N, C-alpha and C positions, 0 to 999 in steps of 0.2 A: 161459883168459881168461873164458869164459862162466861157469864155475863160480864164479870170484872175484866177478864182477859180480853174479851171482844171489845169492850168499851175502850180499853187502853190502846189497842191496836187501831181502832177506828179514829180515836182522838189524834193519834200520831199521824194518820193519813190526812185528817183535816188540817192539822197544823202545818203540814208540809205541802198542802194542796195537792196531795198525791192521789187524786181520784182516778178511776179507770179512764184510760184515754178515750176520746170521742171516736177516733179511728184506730181500732185495734190492728195489730199486724195481721196480714192475710192468713186466714186459716188454711192449714194443709190437710189434704185428704188423701186417702189411698188412690183415688182416681188421678190426682195430681202427680203422684209418684210413679204409678205403674199402669194407669189406665183402667184399673179395676175399681168398680163401684162398690164400696163397702168400707168397713173401718180400717184404720191403720193397724197393722199387726207388728207388735214390737216384742223383742226378747227381753226378759227380765234379768238384769245384770249381764246381758248377753244371752246366757242360758244357764240352767242349773239341772242337775240330775233329778229325775222324777221317779226313781225306783220306789220311793216311799209311797207313791200313789198306786202301786200295784201293777206297774208295767215297767219293763226294762228301758233304760235310756237308749236313744238311737245312736249307738256308737259311744265313744269316749268323749265326754264333755270337758273341755279345758277349764281351768279354774276361772270362776266368775270374775267379772270386772277386769279381765285382762284383754289385750288386743287379740290373741288367738280365739278367745271365747266370743268376742264381738264379731270376728270373722266367721266363726262357726255359725252364729245366729244368721248372718246374712246368707251363708251358703245353703241354709234350709228354707230361704224364700221370704223372710220377713222384710218389712220396709225399713226397719231400723231397730233400735234397742234403747232401753233405759240403763244408765249406769250411775254409780254413786261417786261423789267427790267430797273429799275432806282436805283440810289444810294441815301441812306439817309445820314443824317448828322453823324450818327454813323457807316458809312461804311457798311451798310447792303444792299444786292442786293435784293430789294423788287420787287415783281411782280405787276406792276402798269403802266397803259398807260398814264394817265394825269399828268402834272407837279404839279397840286394842288389837294389835297383831303380834302373835307370838310372845305375849306378855308385855309388849311395848305399847305405850299410849301414843297414838298417831300424832296428836297435837303437840306432844313434847318430844318428838323424835324427828331427826332429819330424814329426808327422803332416802338417802343412801343407806342410812342405818336400818331402814325397814326392809331393804331388798337383800336378797341372797342369791346364790347360784340356782337354788331350786325355785325361789319365788321372786319375781320382779314385778313391782307395782307401777304401772305406767302413769304418766301425768296427763292432765287434760289436754295440754298442747299436743302431745303425741296422738291422742285419740282423734283430735280435730284434724291433724295432718293426714291420718290414715283414713278417716271416714267422712270428712265434711262434704266431699263431693259424691259420696255413694250411699249415704244412709240418713234417715230421720234420726235425730239425736234427742233423747230425753235426759237431760243432765240434772240429776237430783242432788241438791245441795244438802249435806247432812249437818253442817255447822255454820254458825255466824262467823263474820270476819273475812270471808272470802269473796264478798260481793264485788268489790272493785276489780279484783284480779280476774274473776270470771267474765265480767263484762269486757275487760281489756282483751282477754284471750279470744273471745268471740268476735270482737272488732278486728283483731289481727288475722283471724282465720275463720271467716263467717261460713257456717254451713250452707250448702247449696240446695239441699233437698228437705229443708224444713228442720226446726228444732224447737225445743221447749226447755226452759229452766224451771224446775219444779222443787218443792220443798214441803215438809211437814210443818215448817217453822214460819208462822205468819210475819214475824219481825224481819226474817231474812227476805221474804217476798217484798215487804214494804221498802227495805233498803235497796234491793235490786232495782225496784221501780224508780226510786229516787235517784239512783246512780245512772240509769238509762231507761227512760220510759218506753223505748221502742222494743225492749226485750219481751218476748212472749213468755208469760209466766203461768205456772200451774200450782194449785194447792192440793197436796196429797193428804188424805185423811183416812184414818182407820177406826175412829170412834164417832158414833152417831151424835154424841153431845157436842162435838167440835164441828160437825159438818156445816151447820148454818153459816159459819164464818165466811164461806165462799162468796156470799152475797156482798161482803164489805171489802174484799181484797182486790187489788189492781191486777187481776188475772184474766187469762183468756181460756184456761182449761181447768176443769175440776176433775180430780183424780181420787175418787173414793175406792176403798177396798171393795172387792166384788160382793162381799156379804152385805154391804150397805146399799147395793144397787136395787133400784126399782124402776119400773117404766115411768112412774110419776116423776122421779128424780131426773131422769133423762129429759123428759118433756119440759120440766121446770127450768133446767139449765139451758136448754135450747131456746126457750122463751126469752131468756136474758141475753141471747146472742152469743153464748159461750159454747165450748165443746166439752165433752165428758169422755175421759179415758178411765179404764179400770184395771185393777191388778189384784192378785196374781191368779190368772184364770187357767186352770190346768185340766179341766174336764170338758169333753166334747159338748155335753148337754148344756153346760153353762155358756160356752162360747156361742152356740147357736141361739140360746135364749137372748143373750145380750145383743147379738146381731139383729134379731127380730125387734128388739126395743129401740134400735136406731143409735146404738153406741158409736162413738167416733173413733175410739182406739181401744184395743185389747192388748194387754201385756201378759205374757205367759213365760213360765220357766222352760217350756217345751216349744221352741219355735217350729220344729217339724210337725208336731201335732196341731199347732195353731194353723199352719198353712194347709195341712191336709184337710182340716175340718172346714175352714172358711174360704179356702181357695183351691179346691181340688182341681186336678188336671183333667181335661177332656181327652177323648181318644186320639186327638192329634198332638197331645203333649202341651197344649196351650192352657193358660189359666181359665178355668170355667167359672160360671156363676156359682157363688156359695149356695149350699143347700138352704140357707136362710134367705137368699135372694134369688129365687128361681126365675127363669126367663118368662 
């Protein structure tokens, strides 16, 4: 099955002459954003409660994929965040992870119908306006059909501190590349059988689930001139191990824990070297 799927995607790439660009967009590092030498630190959907992991959340976490939640993540020290984008029936790019909200199918509902006084789902344009100048943005595309609108939104409000358009869906990545070959793209993967497809896609970043991570994978991706981010990393030991392996980006539900672990403060209150990168 994976061979058939891979072959279909690769053939589409070849027909469209959509090979990986010879000059990929400049890679963004934590040093570029903050002067700190280490991986990019990103909040997952902004942030999510971590009580299930055996420790209380640091304060009240706003609902995921909302502007207050993205702001919450930044306030805890991360370089930026990942958030999800879906397309509504009236062609709005709404920040939303699940295909259904309150019993409504997002793709068959208008943006206004999804929102209520208690829950308002922002659109991509609002997130870009609020954070394009302040944060690294990992925009995960959950569905096909939104490629042209996403490229247009990014042209109209280009992020100033780095960004990535990522997806689990190879066909979406191919179409994004065909629409705008300058877009930095990332392949998200949580199944080992699908992971080899990263070699065939027009991407700059590979984003495996942390349980798929090995030092060998990091080295292999780097040999191909790409970066590797991983998700969702919520334990200190895993964060430190990944940092030792040379990971380029770490995505966590707990932005506070992520920064305390990999960017602790020294006695003067400045960002110190991570325990994984001693002086």
